[in-house]
N, C-alpha and C positions, 0 to 999 in steps of 0.2 A: 086786168083783170086781177081784181082783189078773192081773196083768201078764203072764198065761203067752205061750207061744208062738202060741194059736192065735188070742186078743185082738191081740198084736202084727200074726200075718196080715190080720185085719179089714181095721187102719189103713193095711199094707200095700196092701191088694185097691183100698181108697177113693182111695188115693194116684194108684193103674196108671188108675181112671177118671178122675180128676183131668189126668194128665198128658197121657190119650188126648183130654180135649175141647178142651186147653191147643195139642196136635200139629194140632187141626184150625182151632184158631178163628187160629192166628197162624206155621202153615204152614209150622214148622219145629224140627225136632229135632237139635240140632248141628251140621245144615248148612240151607241154602232146597230145601223140598219143592216141586215141581208137587204144583198142585191135588188129584189123582188119588190121589200115595204120600203123603201127607196125609190123605187121607181113608183109602186101606187102612188106615195106621199107627196110626192115629186111633183105627178101628172095631177093630184089633186089641187095643188097648192095655184101650180099654174092654172090650173081650169078657173078656177075662184078668182084667182086673180086677173086675169081678163077678160071675164065675165064683168068684178067690180067697176076694173079699170073703162070698159066699153061704155057697162051702162050713165056711167058718171060724164063720157068722153058727149054720146048721144044729149044727155041734160044741160050741159054747159051746151052743145052746138047750140043746142031746139032755145034758148032761154037768152044769149046774148044778142 
């Protein structure tokens, strides 16, 4: 597999997913966050990362 935009997008989506988990666990994102805000922001990052990784995985699967 050569490194293309969509394969790079898959890794970036996984990165967003991991950042979302870290925000929930450590309750900070450049500043200290309250518990409910860390859950909201972490969940948004996890959902966006999952969506981005899913879209790029489907694109890679269909075009290879």
